[in-house]
C-alpha positions, 0 to 999 in steps of 0.5 A: 187400167184396162189391163188391171184385171187381167194382171190380177189373174195372171198373178193369181195363176202363178205359182212360184217358189218362196225361194224362187224368181220370176222374169217378167219381159215386156213390162211396158205399162208396169201394171202386171209388175205392181200387181206381182210385187203385192201378191208374191212373197217378199223372198221371190226375185222379180225382175222386170225388163 
């Protein structure tokens, strides 16, 4: 959970068009993936690898 504040900060800075997409690489713990999914519009395609 040490990364949670950084994940929230990074997600807040991300600017994505409503029909855009995000590719997250090296998503080890999945913390950022979960934060992104809650903060991005549902129309944004999120791919976590």
